[in-house]
DRENPA-412342 format. One record per residue (C-alpha): residue number from 0; x, y, z; residue in three letters; chain. Coordinates in nm, 2 decimals, padded with zeros to 4 digits. Layout:
N
@seq=NUM; c1=X; c2=Y; c3=Z; type=ALA; mol=A
...
This chain:
338
@seq=0; c1=09.12; c2=04.12; c3=08.70; type=UNK; mol=A
@seq=1; c1=09.45; c2=04.21; c3=08.86; type=UNK; mol=A
@seq=2; c1=09.45; c2=04.56; c3=08.69; type=UNK; mol=A
@seq=3; c1=09.12; c2=04.67; c3=08.85; type=UNK; mol=A
@seq=4; c1=09.27; c2=04.65; c3=09.20; type=UNK; mol=A
@seq=5; c1=09.46; c2=04.97; c3=09.13; type=UNK; mol=A
@seq=6; c1=09.24; c2=05.24; c3=08.97; type=UNK; mol=A
@seq=7; c1=09.51; c2=05.50; c3=09.00; type=UNK; mol=A
@seq=8; c1=09.75; c2=05.31; c3=08.78; type=UNK; mol=A
@seq=9; c1=09.47; c2=05.21; c3=08.54; type=UNK; mol=A
@seq=10; c1=09.38; c2=05.58; c3=08.48; type=UNK; mol=A
@seq=11; c1=09.72; c2=05.75; c3=08.50; type=UNK; mol=A
@seq=12; c1=09.97; c2=05.50; c3=08.36; type=UNK; mol=A
@seq=13; c1=10.13; c2=05.62; c3=08.04; type=UNK; mol=A
@seq=14; c1=10.09; c2=05.29; c3=07.87; type=UNK; mol=A
@seq=15; c1=09.78; c2=05.18; c3=07.69; type=UNK; mol=A
@seq=16; c1=09.65; c2=04.99; c3=07.98; type=UNK; mol=A
@seq=17; c1=09.27; c2=05.02; c3=08.02; type=UNK; mol=A
@seq=18; c1=09.04; c2=04.92; c3=08.30; type=UNK; mol=A
@seq=19; c1=08.67; c2=04.85; c3=08.32; type=UNK; mol=A
@seq=20; c1=08.42; c2=05.14; c3=08.35; type=UNK; mol=A
@seq=21; c1=08.31; c2=05.04; c3=08.70; type=UNK; mol=A
@seq=22; c1=08.67; c2=05.04; c3=08.83; type=UNK; mol=A
@seq=23; c1=08.75; c2=05.40; c3=08.71; type=UNK; mol=A
@seq=24; c1=08.68; c2=05.69; c3=08.94; type=UNK; mol=A
@seq=25; c1=08.65; c2=05.92; c3=08.64; type=UNK; mol=A
@seq=26; c1=08.50; c2=05.86; c3=08.30; type=UNK; mol=A
@seq=27; c1=08.65; c2=05.62; c3=08.05; type=UNK; mol=A
@seq=28; c1=08.83; c2=05.89; c3=07.85; type=UNK; mol=A
@seq=29; c1=09.09; c2=05.91; c3=08.13; type=UNK; mol=A
@seq=30; c1=09.06; c2=06.29; c3=08.09; type=UNK; mol=A
@seq=31; c1=09.27; c2=06.41; c3=08.39; type=UNK; mol=A
@seq=32; c1=09.21; c2=06.77; c3=08.25; type=UNK; mol=A
@seq=33; c1=08.86; c2=06.75; c3=08.40; type=UNK; mol=A
@seq=34; c1=08.97; c2=06.83; c3=08.76; type=UNK; mol=A
@seq=35; c1=08.78; c2=06.66; c3=09.04; type=UNK; mol=A
@seq=36; c1=08.45; c2=06.84; c3=09.12; type=UNK; mol=A
@seq=37; c1=08.56; c2=06.93; c3=09.47; type=UNK; mol=A
@seq=38; c1=08.86; c2=07.13; c3=09.36; type=UNK; mol=A
@seq=39; c1=08.80; c2=07.49; c3=09.45; type=UNK; mol=A
@seq=40; c1=08.86; c2=07.80; c3=09.24; type=UNK; mol=A
@seq=41; c1=09.15; c2=07.88; c3=09.49; type=UNK; mol=A
@seq=42; c1=09.32; c2=07.56; c3=09.37; type=UNK; mol=A
@seq=43; c1=09.30; c2=07.66; c3=09.01; type=UNK; mol=A
@seq=44; c1=09.43; c2=08.01; c3=09.10; type=UNK; mol=A
@seq=45; c1=09.72; c2=07.87; c3=09.30; type=UNK; mol=A
@seq=46; c1=09.83; c2=07.65; c3=09.01; type=UNK; mol=A
@seq=47; c1=09.79; c2=07.93; c3=08.77; type=UNK; mol=A
@seq=48; c1=09.99; c2=08.18; c3=08.99; type=UNK; mol=A
@seq=49; c1=10.28; c2=07.94; c3=09.02; type=UNK; mol=A
@seq=50; c1=10.29; c2=07.87; c3=08.65; type=UNK; mol=A
@seq=51; c1=10.26; c2=08.24; c3=08.56; type=UNK; mol=A
@seq=52; c1=10.54; c2=08.35; c3=08.79; type=UNK; mol=A
@seq=53; c1=10.78; c2=08.08; c3=08.66; type=UNK; mol=A
@seq=54; c1=10.68; c2=08.16; c3=08.30; type=UNK; mol=A
@seq=55; c1=10.78; c2=08.53; c3=08.34; type=UNK; mol=A
@seq=56; c1=11.09; c2=08.49; c3=08.56; type=UNK; mol=A
@seq=57; c1=11.28; c2=08.21; c3=08.39; type=UNK; mol=A
@seq=58; c1=11.32; c2=08.39; c3=08.05; type=UNK; mol=A
@seq=59; c1=11.30; c2=08.74; c3=08.18; type=UNK; mol=A
@seq=60; c1=11.65; c2=08.85; c3=08.05; type=UNK; mol=A
@seq=61; c1=11.53; c2=08.77; c3=07.70; type=UNK; mol=A
@seq=62; c1=11.22; c2=08.97; c3=07.75; type=UNK; mol=A
@seq=63; c1=11.44; c2=09.27; c3=07.85; type=UNK; mol=A
@seq=64; c1=11.63; c2=09.23; c3=07.52; type=UNK; mol=A
@seq=65; c1=11.31; c2=09.21; c3=07.32; type=UNK; mol=A
@seq=66; c1=11.19; c2=09.54; c3=07.47; type=UNK; mol=A
@seq=67; c1=11.52; c2=09.71; c3=07.37; type=UNK; mol=A
@seq=68; c1=11.52; c2=09.56; c3=07.02; type=UNK; mol=A
@seq=69; c1=11.17; c2=09.70; c3=06.96; type=UNK; mol=A
@seq=70; c1=11.30; c2=10.05; c3=07.02; type=UNK; mol=A
@seq=71; c1=11.23; c2=10.25; c3=06.71; type=UNK; mol=A
@seq=72; c1=11.50; c2=10.51; c3=06.76; type=UNK; mol=A
@seq=73; c1=11.76; c2=10.33; c3=06.97; type=UNK; mol=A
@seq=74; c1=12.07; c2=10.49; c3=07.11; type=UNK; mol=A
@seq=75; c1=12.39; c2=10.39; c3=06.92; type=UNK; mol=A
@seq=76; c1=12.49; c2=10.21; c3=07.24; type=UNK; mol=A
@seq=77; c1=12.17; c2=10.01; c3=07.24; type=UNK; mol=A
@seq=78; c1=12.16; c2=09.87; c3=06.88; type=UNK; mol=A
@seq=79; c1=12.19; c2=09.49; c3=06.88; type=UNK; mol=A
@seq=80; c1=12.23; c2=09.23; c3=06.61; type=UNK; mol=A
@seq=81; c1=12.09; c2=08.94; c3=06.81; type=UNK; mol=A
@seq=82; c1=11.97; c2=08.81; c3=07.14; type=UNK; mol=A
@seq=83; c1=12.30; c2=08.66; c3=07.26; type=UNK; mol=A
@seq=84; c1=12.50; c2=08.97; c3=07.15; type=UNK; mol=A
@seq=85; c1=12.25; c2=09.20; c3=07.32; type=UNK; mol=A
@seq=86; c1=12.26; c2=09.01; c3=07.65; type=UNK; mol=A
@seq=87; c1=12.64; c2=08.99; c3=07.64; type=UNK; mol=A
@seq=88; c1=12.68; c2=09.37; c3=07.58; type=UNK; mol=A
@seq=89; c1=12.42; c2=09.47; c3=07.84; type=UNK; mol=A
@seq=90; c1=12.59; c2=09.26; c3=08.11; type=UNK; mol=A
@seq=91; c1=12.94; c2=09.39; c3=08.01; type=UNK; mol=A
@seq=92; c1=12.84; c2=09.76; c3=08.00; type=UNK; mol=A
@seq=93; c1=12.56; c2=09.79; c3=08.25; type=UNK; mol=A
@seq=94; c1=12.62; c2=09.51; c3=08.50; type=UNK; mol=A
@seq=95; c1=12.51; c2=09.15; c3=08.55; type=UNK; mol=A
@seq=96; c1=12.18; c2=09.24; c3=08.71; type=UNK; mol=A
@seq=97; c1=12.07; c2=09.49; c3=08.45; type=UNK; mol=A
@seq=98; c1=11.88; c2=09.23; c3=08.24; type=UNK; mol=A
@seq=99; c1=11.67; c2=09.16; c3=08.55; type=UNK; mol=A
@seq=100; c1=11.56; c2=09.52; c3=08.60; type=UNK; mol=A
@seq=101; c1=11.18; c2=09.53; c3=08.64; type=UNK; mol=A
@seq=102; c1=11.15; c2=09.16; c3=08.74; type=UNK; mol=A
@seq=103; c1=11.01; c2=09.26; c3=09.08; type=UNK; mol=A
@seq=104; c1=10.70; c2=09.43; c3=08.93; type=UNK; mol=A
@seq=105; c1=10.66; c2=09.15; c3=08.68; type=UNK; mol=A
@seq=106; c1=10.64; c2=08.89; c3=08.96; type=UNK; mol=A
@seq=107; c1=10.39; c2=09.11; c3=09.16; type=UNK; mol=A
@seq=108; c1=10.17; c2=09.13; c3=08.86; type=UNK; mol=A
@seq=109; c1=10.21; c2=08.78; c3=08.71; type=UNK; mol=A
@seq=110; c1=10.09; c2=08.60; c3=09.02; type=UNK; mol=A
@seq=111; c1=09.74; c2=08.74; c3=09.05; type=UNK; mol=A
@seq=112; c1=09.70; c2=08.79; c3=08.67; type=UNK; mol=A
@seq=113; c1=09.77; c2=08.42; c3=08.59; type=UNK; mol=A
@seq=114; c1=09.57; c2=08.30; c3=08.89; type=UNK; mol=A
@seq=115; c1=09.26; c2=08.47; c3=08.74; type=UNK; mol=A
@seq=116; c1=09.37; c2=08.37; c3=08.39; type=UNK; mol=A
@seq=117; c1=09.39; c2=07.99; c3=08.43; type=UNK; mol=A
@seq=118; c1=09.09; c2=07.98; c3=08.67; type=UNK; mol=A
@seq=119; c1=08.87; c2=08.17; c3=08.42; type=UNK; mol=A
@seq=120; c1=09.00; c2=07.96; c3=08.13; type=UNK; mol=A
@seq=121; c1=08.91; c2=07.63; c3=08.29; type=UNK; mol=A
@seq=122; c1=08.57; c2=07.74; c3=08.40; type=UNK; mol=A
@seq=123; c1=08.47; c2=07.90; c3=08.07; type=UNK; mol=A
@seq=124; c1=08.62; c2=07.62; c3=07.86; type=UNK; mol=A
@seq=125; c1=08.42; c2=07.36; c3=08.05; type=UNK; mol=A
@seq=126; c1=08.10; c2=07.55; c3=08.03; type=UNK; mol=A
@seq=127; c1=08.13; c2=07.63; c3=07.65; type=UNK; mol=A
@seq=128; c1=08.24; c2=07.28; c3=07.57; type=UNK; mol=A
@seq=129; c1=07.93; c2=07.14; c3=07.74; type=UNK; mol=A
@seq=130; c1=07.71; c2=07.36; c3=07.52; type=UNK; mol=A
@seq=131; c1=07.90; c2=07.33; c3=07.19; type=UNK; mol=A
@seq=132; c1=08.01; c2=06.97; c3=07.19; type=UNK; mol=A
@seq=133; c1=07.82; c2=06.78; c3=07.45; type=UNK; mol=A
@seq=134; c1=08.11; c2=06.77; c3=07.70; type=UNK; mol=A
@seq=135; c1=08.37; c2=06.70; c3=07.43; type=UNK; mol=A
@seq=136; c1=08.67; c2=06.91; c3=07.34; type=UNK; mol=A
@seq=137; c1=08.58; c2=07.21; c3=07.12; type=UNK; mol=A
@seq=138; c1=08.85; c2=07.41; c3=06.96; type=UNK; mol=A
@seq=139; c1=08.62; c2=07.71; c3=06.93; type=UNK; mol=A
@seq=140; c1=08.54; c2=07.68; c3=07.31; type=UNK; mol=A
@seq=141; c1=08.91; c2=07.67; c3=07.38; type=UNK; mol=A
@seq=142; c1=08.97; c2=07.98; c3=07.18; type=UNK; mol=A
@seq=143; c1=08.68; c2=08.17; c3=07.33; type=UNK; mol=A
@seq=144; c1=08.78; c2=08.07; c3=07.68; type=UNK; mol=A
@seq=145; c1=09.13; c2=08.19; c3=07.62; type=UNK; mol=A
@seq=146; c1=09.00; c2=08.53; c3=07.49; type=UNK; mol=A
@seq=147; c1=08.77; c2=08.58; c3=07.79; type=UNK; mol=A
@seq=148; c1=09.05; c2=08.49; c3=08.03; type=UNK; mol=A
@seq=149; c1=09.28; c2=08.74; c3=07.85; type=UNK; mol=A
@seq=150; c1=09.05; c2=09.03; c3=07.92; type=UNK; mol=A
@seq=151; c1=09.08; c2=08.97; c3=08.29; type=UNK; mol=A
@seq=152; c1=09.45; c2=08.89; c3=08.28; type=UNK; mol=A
@seq=153; c1=09.54; c2=09.21; c3=08.10; type=UNK; mol=A
@seq=154; c1=09.33; c2=09.42; c3=08.33; type=UNK; mol=A
@seq=155; c1=09.56; c2=09.31; c3=08.61; type=UNK; mol=A
@seq=156; c1=09.89; c2=09.29; c3=08.42; type=UNK; mol=A
@seq=157; c1=09.88; c2=09.60; c3=08.21; type=UNK; mol=A
@seq=158; c1=10.01; c2=09.85; c3=08.48; type=UNK; mol=A
@seq=159; c1=10.29; c2=09.60; c3=08.56; type=UNK; mol=A
@seq=160; c1=10.38; c2=09.59; c3=08.19; type=UNK; mol=A
@seq=161; c1=10.41; c2=09.96; c3=08.17; type=UNK; mol=A
@seq=162; c1=10.64; c2=09.99; c3=08.47; type=UNK; mol=A
@seq=163; c1=10.84; c2=09.68; c3=08.36; type=UNK; mol=A
@seq=164; c1=10.91; c2=09.81; c3=08.00; type=UNK; mol=A
@seq=165; c1=11.00; c2=10.16; c3=08.12; type=UNK; mol=A
@seq=166; c1=11.26; c2=10.01; c3=08.36; type=UNK; mol=A
@seq=167; c1=11.39; c2=09.77; c3=08.08; type=UNK; mol=A
@seq=168; c1=11.47; c2=10.05; c3=07.84; type=UNK; mol=A
@seq=169; c1=11.83; c2=10.17; c3=07.78; type=UNK; mol=A
@seq=170; c1=11.92; c2=10.47; c3=08.00; type=UNK; mol=A
@seq=171; c1=11.59; c2=10.43; c3=08.19; type=UNK; mol=A
@seq=172; c1=11.56; c2=10.74; c3=08.42; type=UNK; mol=A
@seq=173; c1=11.39; c2=10.56; c3=08.70; type=UNK; mol=A
@seq=174; c1=11.58; c2=10.46; c3=09.02; type=UNK; mol=A
@seq=175; c1=11.35; c2=10.17; c3=09.09; type=UNK; mol=A
@seq=176; c1=10.99; c2=10.04; c3=09.10; type=UNK; mol=A
@seq=177; c1=10.84; c2=10.29; c3=09.33; type=UNK; mol=A
@seq=178; c1=11.01; c2=10.58; c3=09.17; type=UNK; mol=A
@seq=179; c1=10.88; c2=10.48; c3=08.83; type=UNK; mol=A
@seq=180; c1=10.52; c2=10.44; c3=08.96; type=UNK; mol=A
@seq=181; c1=10.53; c2=10.78; c3=09.13; type=UNK; mol=A
@seq=182; c1=10.69; c2=10.96; c3=08.84; type=UNK; mol=A
@seq=183; c1=10.45; c2=10.82; c3=08.58; type=UNK; mol=A
@seq=184; c1=10.15; c2=10.90; c3=08.80; type=UNK; mol=A
@seq=185; c1=10.27; c2=11.25; c3=08.87; type=UNK; mol=A
@seq=186; c1=10.36; c2=11.34; c3=08.51; type=UNK; mol=A
@seq=187; c1=10.11; c2=11.14; c3=08.31; type=UNK; mol=A
@seq=188; c1=09.83; c2=11.05; c3=08.54; type=UNK; mol=A
@seq=189; c1=09.69; c2=10.71; c3=08.64; type=UNK; mol=A
@seq=190; c1=09.55; c2=10.66; c3=08.28; type=UNK; mol=A
@seq=191; c1=09.91; c2=10.61; c3=08.16; type=UNK; mol=A
@seq=192; c1=09.90; c2=10.26; c3=08.32; type=UNK; mol=A
@seq=193; c1=09.62; c2=10.16; c3=08.09; type=UNK; mol=A
@seq=194; c1=09.71; c2=10.37; c3=07.78; type=UNK; mol=A
@seq=195; c1=09.81; c2=10.05; c3=07.60; type=UNK; mol=A
@seq=196; c1=09.52; c2=09.83; c3=07.73; type=UNK; mol=A
@seq=197; c1=09.32; c2=09.83; c3=07.41; type=UNK; mol=A
@seq=198; c1=09.63; c2=09.75; c3=07.20; type=UNK; mol=A
@seq=199; c1=09.73; c2=09.48; c3=07.46; type=UNK; mol=A
@seq=200; c1=09.39; c2=09.32; c3=07.42; type=UNK; mol=A
@seq=201; c1=09.40; c2=09.35; c3=07.04; type=UNK; mol=A
@seq=202; c1=09.73; c2=09.17; c3=07.05; type=UNK; mol=A
@seq=203; c1=09.66; c2=08.92; c3=07.33; type=UNK; mol=A
@seq=204; c1=09.31; c2=08.80; c3=07.24; type=UNK; mol=A
@seq=205; c1=09.42; c2=08.66; c3=06.90; type=UNK; mol=A
@seq=206; c1=09.75; c2=08.55; c3=07.06; type=UNK; mol=A
@seq=207; c1=09.57; c2=08.35; c3=07.33; type=UNK; mol=A
@seq=208; c1=09.30; c2=08.23; c3=07.10; type=UNK; mol=A
@seq=209; c1=09.56; c2=08.09; c3=06.86; type=UNK; mol=A
@seq=210; c1=09.78; c2=07.98; c3=07.15; type=UNK; mol=A
@seq=211; c1=09.50; c2=07.77; c3=07.32; type=UNK; mol=A
@seq=212; c1=09.37; c2=07.62; c3=07.00; type=UNK; mol=A
@seq=213; c1=09.72; c2=07.51; c3=06.88; type=UNK; mol=A
@seq=214; c1=09.80; c2=07.37; c3=07.23; type=UNK; mol=A
@seq=215; c1=09.48; c2=07.17; c3=07.24; type=UNK; mol=A
@seq=216; c1=09.51; c2=07.06; c3=06.88; type=UNK; mol=A
@seq=217; c1=09.87; c2=06.93; c3=06.94; type=UNK; mol=A
@seq=218; c1=09.76; c2=06.76; c3=07.25; type=UNK; mol=A
@seq=219; c1=09.50; c2=06.57; c3=07.05; type=UNK; mol=A
@seq=220; c1=09.78; c2=06.45; c3=06.82; type=UNK; mol=A
@seq=221; c1=10.06; c2=06.39; c3=07.07; type=UNK; mol=A
@seq=222; c1=09.86; c2=06.29; c3=07.37; type=UNK; mol=A
@seq=223; c1=09.51; c2=06.18; c3=07.25; type=UNK; mol=A
@seq=224; c1=09.42; c2=06.00; c3=07.58; type=UNK; mol=A
@seq=225; c1=09.50; c2=06.32; c3=07.78; type=UNK; mol=A
@seq=226; c1=09.73; c2=06.15; c3=08.03; type=UNK; mol=A
@seq=227; c1=09.99; c2=06.34; c3=08.21; type=UNK; mol=A
@seq=228; c1=10.28; c2=06.34; c3=07.96; type=UNK; mol=A
@seq=229; c1=10.54; c2=06.62; c3=08.04; type=UNK; mol=A
@seq=230; c1=10.71; c2=06.58; c3=07.69; type=UNK; mol=A
@seq=231; c1=10.38; c2=06.65; c3=07.50; type=UNK; mol=A
@seq=232; c1=10.29; c2=06.94; c3=07.73; type=UNK; mol=A
@seq=233; c1=10.64; c2=07.10; c3=07.67; type=UNK; mol=A
@seq=234; c1=10.63; c2=07.05; c3=07.29; type=UNK; mol=A
@seq=235; c1=10.27; c2=07.17; c3=07.25; type=UNK; mol=A
@seq=236; c1=10.33; c2=07.47; c3=07.47; type=UNK; mol=A
@seq=237; c1=10.65; c2=07.57; c3=07.29; type=UNK; mol=A
@seq=238; c1=10.49; c2=07.54; c3=06.95; type=UNK; mol=A
@seq=239; c1=10.18; c2=07.73; c3=07.05; type=UNK; mol=A
@seq=240; c1=10.39; c2=08.01; c3=07.20; type=UNK; mol=A
@seq=241; c1=10.62; c2=08.04; c3=06.90; type=UNK; mol=A
@seq=242; c1=10.34; c2=08.06; c3=06.64; type=UNK; mol=A
@seq=243; c1=10.12; c2=08.29; c3=06.84; type=UNK; mol=A
@seq=244; c1=10.42; c2=08.52; c3=06.91; type=UNK; mol=A
@seq=245; c1=10.52; c2=08.54; c3=06.55; type=UNK; mol=A
@seq=246; c1=10.17; c2=08.63; c3=06.43; type=UNK; mol=A
@seq=247; c1=10.12; c2=08.91; c3=06.69; type=UNK; mol=A
@seq=248; c1=10.47; c2=09.07; c3=06.68; type=UNK; mol=A
@seq=249; c1=10.34; c2=09.39; c3=06.50; type=UNK; mol=A
@seq=250; c1=10.09; c2=09.45; c3=06.78; type=UNK; mol=A
@seq=251; c1=10.36; c2=09.39; c3=07.04; type=UNK; mol=A
@seq=252; c1=10.58; c2=09.66; c3=06.88; type=UNK; mol=A
@seq=253; c1=10.29; c2=09.91; c3=06.90; type=UNK; mol=A
@seq=254; c1=10.22; c2=09.81; c3=07.26; type=UNK; mol=A
@seq=255; c1=10.59; c2=09.87; c3=07.35; type=UNK; mol=A
@seq=256; c1=10.58; c2=10.22; c3=07.20; type=UNK; mol=A
@seq=257; c1=10.27; c2=10.30; c3=07.39; type=UNK; mol=A
@seq=258; c1=10.41; c2=10.17; c3=07.72; type=UNK; mol=A
@seq=259; c1=10.75; c2=10.34; c3=07.69; type=UNK; mol=A
@seq=260; c1=10.65; c2=10.66; c3=07.51; type=UNK; mol=A
@seq=261; c1=11.00; c2=10.66; c3=07.35; type=UNK; mol=A
@seq=262; c1=11.08; c2=11.03; c3=07.35; type=UNK; mol=A
@seq=263; c1=11.35; c2=11.04; c3=07.08; type=UNK; mol=A
@seq=264; c1=11.14; c2=10.84; c3=06.84; type=UNK; mol=A
@seq=265; c1=10.83; c2=11.04; c3=06.90; type=UNK; mol=A
@seq=266; c1=11.01; c2=11.37; c3=06.87; type=UNK; mol=A
@seq=267; c1=11.16; c2=11.27; c3=06.53; type=UNK; mol=A
@seq=268; c1=10.82; c2=11.25; c3=06.38; type=UNK; mol=A
@seq=269; c1=10.69; c2=11.56; c3=06.56; type=UNK; mol=A
@seq=270; c1=10.46; c2=11.39; c3=06.80; type=UNK; mol=A
@seq=271; c1=10.41; c2=11.62; c3=07.10; type=UNK; mol=A
@seq=272; c1=10.27; c2=11.52; c3=07.43; type=UNK; mol=A
@seq=273; c1=10.17; c2=11.15; c3=07.49; type=UNK; mol=A
@seq=274; c1=10.11; c2=10.90; c3=07.21; type=UNK; mol=A
@seq=275; c1=09.77; c2=10.73; c3=07.25; type=UNK; mol=A
@seq=276; c1=09.53; c2=10.52; c3=07.04; type=UNK; mol=A
@seq=277; c1=09.60; c2=10.21; c3=06.85; type=UNK; mol=A
@seq=278; c1=09.54; c2=10.35; c3=06.50; type=UNK; mol=A
@seq=279; c1=09.77; c2=10.65; c3=06.58; type=UNK; mol=A
@seq=280; c1=10.04; c2=10.42; c3=06.71; type=UNK; mol=A
@seq=281; c1=10.02; c2=10.21; c3=06.39; type=UNK; mol=A
@seq=282; c1=10.07; c2=10.52; c3=06.18; type=UNK; mol=A
@seq=283; c1=10.36; c2=10.64; c3=06.40; type=UNK; mol=A
@seq=284; c1=10.54; c2=10.30; c3=06.38; type=UNK; mol=A
@seq=285; c1=10.51; c2=10.30; c3=06.00; type=UNK; mol=A
@seq=286; c1=10.64; c2=10.66; c3=05.97; type=UNK; mol=A
@seq=287; c1=10.94; c2=10.57; c3=06.19; type=UNK; mol=A
@seq=288; c1=11.05; c2=10.25; c3=06.01; type=UNK; mol=A
@seq=289; c1=10.80; c2=10.13; c3=05.75; type=UNK; mol=A
@seq=290; c1=10.68; c2=09.77; c3=05.74; type=UNK; mol=A
@seq=291; c1=11.00; c2=09.62; c3=05.88; type=UNK; mol=A
@seq=292; c1=10.95; c2=09.82; c3=06.20; type=UNK; mol=A
@seq=293; c1=10.65; c2=09.61; c3=06.29; type=UNK; mol=A
@seq=294; c1=10.87; c2=09.31; c3=06.32; type=UNK; mol=A
@seq=295; c1=11.14; c2=09.45; c3=06.53; type=UNK; mol=A
@seq=296; c1=11.24; c2=09.21; c3=06.81; type=UNK; mol=A
@seq=297; c1=11.05; c2=08.92; c3=06.65; type=UNK; mol=A
@seq=298; c1=11.34; c2=08.68; c3=06.71; type=UNK; mol=A
@seq=299; c1=11.37; c2=08.77; c3=07.08; type=UNK; mol=A
@seq=300; c1=10.99; c2=08.75; c3=07.12; type=UNK; mol=A
@seq=301; c1=10.98; c2=08.40; c3=06.98; type=UNK; mol=A
@seq=302; c1=11.28; c2=08.29; c3=07.17; type=UNK; mol=A
@seq=303; c1=11.12; c2=08.43; c3=07.49; type=UNK; mol=A
@seq=304; c1=10.77; c2=08.28; c3=07.43; type=UNK; mol=A
@seq=305; c1=10.87; c2=07.93; c3=07.33; type=UNK; mol=A
@seq=306; c1=11.02; c2=07.82; c3=07.67; type=UNK; mol=A
@seq=307; c1=10.79; c2=08.05; c3=07.86; type=UNK; mol=A
@seq=308; c1=10.47; c2=07.89; c3=07.74; type=UNK; mol=A
@seq=309; c1=10.63; c2=07.55; c3=07.76; type=UNK; mol=A
@seq=310; c1=10.72; c2=07.61; c3=08.13; type=UNK; mol=A
@seq=311; c1=10.37; c2=07.76; c3=08.20; type=UNK; mol=A
@seq=312; c1=10.18; c2=07.46; c3=08.05; type=UNK; mol=A
@seq=313; c1=10.41; c2=07.19; c3=08.20; type=UNK; mol=A
@seq=314; c1=10.39; c2=07.34; c3=08.55; type=UNK; mol=A
@seq=315; c1=10.01; c2=07.39; c3=08.52; type=UNK; mol=A
@seq=316; c1=09.95; c2=07.04; c3=08.38; type=UNK; mol=A
@seq=317; c1=10.16; c2=06.89; c3=08.66; type=UNK; mol=A
@seq=318; c1=09.94; c2=07.06; c3=08.92; type=UNK; mol=A
@seq=319; c1=09.63; c2=06.93; c3=08.75; type=UNK; mol=A
@seq=320; c1=09.78; c2=06.58; c3=08.74; type=UNK; mol=A
@seq=321; c1=09.89; c2=06.59; c3=09.10; type=UNK; mol=A
@seq=322; c1=09.54; c2=06.71; c3=09.22; type=UNK; mol=A
@seq=323; c1=09.36; c2=06.44; c3=09.01; type=UNK; mol=A
@seq=324; c1=09.59; c2=06.17; c3=09.13; type=UNK; mol=A
@seq=325; c1=09.53; c2=06.27; c3=09.50; type=UNK; mol=A
@seq=326; c1=09.15; c2=06.26; c3=09.44; type=UNK; mol=A
@seq=327; c1=09.17; c2=05.92; c3=09.27; type=UNK; mol=A
@seq=328; c1=09.39; c2=05.77; c3=09.55; type=UNK; mol=A
@seq=329; c1=09.13; c2=05.91; c3=09.80; type=UNK; mol=A
@seq=330; c1=08.85; c2=05.74; c3=09.62; type=UNK; mol=A
@seq=331; c1=09.05; c2=05.42; c3=09.57; type=UNK; mol=A
@seq=332; c1=09.12; c2=05.39; c3=09.94; type=UNK; mol=A
@seq=333; c1=08.78; c2=05.27; c3=10.06; type=UNK; mol=A
@seq=334; c1=08.75; c2=05.02; c3=09.77; type=UNK; mol=A
@seq=335; c1=09.09; c2=04.86; c3=09.85; type=UNK; mol=A
@seq=336; c1=08.98; c2=04.80; c3=10.21; type=UNK; mol=A
@seq=337; c1=08.66; c2=04.62; c3=10.11; type=UNK; mol=A
């Protein structure tokens, strides 16, 4: 057959073209998500790092707005009605670069955190799927793999989150990244950088479990043959990010309060010293604003997460596609010369 002379096209073409089993370098499912066996952990980590940095940087100004909108006792000059109005006012009153404050520490943390995150996810997902569904796709395996990856990701990212959110707040007293790190260490100790770790995990484990399950479920519907299809990766990633963000907003509000230790808010409810502990934080948030307080910044969080997760998945899937294509072309070369 004419088709079998080009196994790369046979496996990667977006049409429904199929080739015979003995002409395919990979199994007949065309599952490009199963990266070639020779691909190292370093390759997974590189793809993840690039995806993570882009995810956090492209929508960073909206993340800054979200942090401010989650303030439980905001200054009259930092009360916003919506994301666009907030960005406009911040730029007008504080300068064009103000929404980007804290971006440097975010990039420093996002690279290694996402490198570990995606490498761990791929390895654990493959191992669990082999056990649970005989090498098939298991939604439970996807969720568990995402949860395990999150524990490692947050261990790296949590200190960066603390510094980032303190620099994002209105009237932040820190001159810059290093000043913030030194001041927090001197006044609150190194433990301050992990004060919100348990809350972060409590938020991010369900966030990522739901995120990965929705993404994989939507891929089964939109892209059942698991070819490289940018549109399906963007739509699946955006939907997964939006739903996960909406569900976990109350925990994100608690995490922000733990990270920022908002003095005005804590003083108004007679909290002395440093706020700590997830249960104590939940009570404090409720005392400050009742149930609505748990959903402060929900709009900004969803607006931030939708394109961010879409970008992360589309970039990461492209890396996987590119690496798989390179491997298939390498394997196809000797055959074409026979």
